[in-house]
C-alpha positions as CSV (number, residue, x, y, z in Angstrom):
1,M,96.8,88.1,98.5
2,S,96.5,86.6,101.9
3,I,97.5,83.3,103.0
4,K,95.2,81.3,105.4
5,I,97.2,78.7,107.6
6,K,95.3,76.2,109.5
7,Y,96.9,75.0,112.8
8,N,96.2,71.8,114.6
9,N,95.7,72.5,118.1
10,K,97.0,69.0,119.1
11,N,100.6,69.5,118.0
12,K,102.8,72.8,117.7
13,C,100.2,75.2,118.6
14,N,99.5,77.6,121.5
15,T,97.0,76.0,124.1
16,N,95.2,79.3,124.0
17,K,92.1,78.9,121.6
18,N,92.0,82.7,120.8
19,S,95.6,83.1,119.7
20,I,96.7,81.6,116.3
21,R,100.3,82.0,117.0
22,P,102.2,78.5,116.6
23,M,105.0,77.6,118.8
24,S,107.9,78.0,116.5
25,P,111.6,79.3,116.7
26,H,111.0,81.6,113.9
27,I,111.3,85.3,115.0
28,Q,108.6,86.6,112.5
29,I,106.0,84.6,114.4
30,Y,106.8,85.8,117.7
31,K,105.3,89.0,119.2
32,W,108.0,91.7,119.7
33,E,108.8,92.2,123.4
34,W,111.3,94.8,124.9
35,T,113.3,92.0,126.4
36,M,113.8,90.6,122.9
37,I,114.8,93.9,121.4
38,Y,117.2,94.6,124.1
39,S,118.8,91.0,123.6
40,I,119.3,91.7,119.9
41,L,120.9,95.1,120.8
42,H,123.3,93.5,123.2
43,R,124.5,91.0,120.5
44,A,124.8,94.1,118.1
45,S,126.7,96.1,120.6
46,A,129.1,93.2,121.2
47,L,129.8,93.2,117.6
48,G,130.3,96.9,117.6
49,V,132.7,96.6,120.5
50,G,134.8,94.1,118.6
51,K,134.8,96.3,115.5
52,I,135.8,99.3,117.4
53,M,138.8,97.5,119.0
54,I,140.1,96.5,115.5
55,L,139.6,99.9,114.3
56,I,141.5,101.6,117.4
57,S,144.1,99.1,117.0
58,L,144.7,99.6,113.2
59,L,144.6,103.5,113.7
60,V,147.4,103.3,116.4
61,L,149.4,101.1,114.4
62,F,149.2,102.9,111.0
63,L,148.7,106.5,111.9
64,P,151.6,108.8,111.4
65,N,153.1,110.2,114.7
66,E,151.8,113.8,114.2
67,F,148.2,112.4,114.3
68,S,146.7,111.1,117.4
69,L,143.1,109.9,118.2
70,P,142.1,113.1,120.3
71,I,143.5,115.3,117.4
72,L,141.1,113.3,115.0
73,I,138.2,113.3,117.1
74,K,138.4,117.2,117.6
75,N,138.9,118.0,113.9
76,Y,136.9,115.5,111.7
77,T,133.1,115.1,111.9
78,I,133.5,111.4,110.7
79,A,135.7,110.8,113.6
80,K,133.3,112.5,116.0
81,I,130.4,110.1,114.8
82,I,132.7,107.2,115.1
83,Y,133.7,108.1,118.6
84,F,130.0,108.7,119.7
85,L,128.9,105.3,118.3
86,S,131.7,103.6,119.8
87,V,131.0,105.2,123.3
88,L,127.3,104.2,122.8
89,C,128.3,100.5,122.0
90,I,130.6,100.2,125.0
91,N,128.2,101.7,127.4
92,Y,125.2,99.7,126.2
93,Y,127.3,96.4,126.3
94,I,128.4,97.3,129.9
95,F,124.9,98.0,131.2
96,A,123.2,95.0,129.4
97,T,126.0,92.7,130.7
98,I,125.2,94.1,134.3
99,K,121.6,93.3,133.6
100,Y,122.4,89.8,132.4
101,M,124.6,89.3,135.5
102,V,121.6,90.1,137.8
103,W,119.6,87.6,135.9
104,D,122.3,85.0,136.4
105,L,121.8,85.6,140.0
106,T,118.1,84.5,139.5
107,K,117.1,88.0,140.6
108,G,114.6,90.1,138.4
109,L,113.2,87.3,136.2
110,D,109.6,88.4,136.4
111,L,108.1,90.2,133.4
112,T,107.8,93.6,134.9
113,T,111.5,93.6,136.5
114,A,112.9,92.3,133.3
115,K,111.4,95.2,131.3
116,W,112.3,97.5,134.0
117,L,115.9,96.4,134.0
118,G,116.1,96.7,130.1
119,H,114.7,100.2,130.1
120,S,117.0,101.3,133.0
121,S,120.0,99.9,131.1
122,A,119.1,101.8,127.8
123,I,118.3,104.9,129.9
124,A,121.8,104.6,131.7
125,T,123.5,104.0,128.4
126,I,122.1,107.2,127.0
127,I,123.0,109.3,130.1
128,F,126.6,108.0,130.4
129,T,127.1,108.1,126.5
130,I,126.1,111.9,126.5
131,G,128.2,112.5,129.7
132,I,131.3,110.9,128.4
133,Y,131.0,112.3,124.8
134,S,130.5,115.7,126.0
135,Y,133.4,115.5,128.4
136,G,135.8,114.1,125.8
137,L,134.6,116.5,123.2
138,F,135.0,119.8,125.4
139,N,138.1,118.8,127.4
């Protein structure tokens, strides 16, 4: 069953007659763009960084003295996964924040540069995460 919606071109509608997308704050209506995806990921990584800090604080407070975080990371698979995800969140948050700081300087606001900044922050996140994870795991 499909629902047909008629839009009045005079109010709350795009001026492009070929487009039927209304101007609305609802995310289901907007066409997904890379900058939108990176913005959502930045918010999610900020939440992840907060949860990581709480988790590390609780582990340091309540772990017995014979355990330490490096020992947990070397011996338990779930600790390795949590370590990888935490490094990923922290790295993405850092690189996305650098991107937003560049935008605050009113640089790189055109669409192609904004996409390039988003892609480069994601690529830098992957490279740095793999580097830090492998260095921490093997040393």
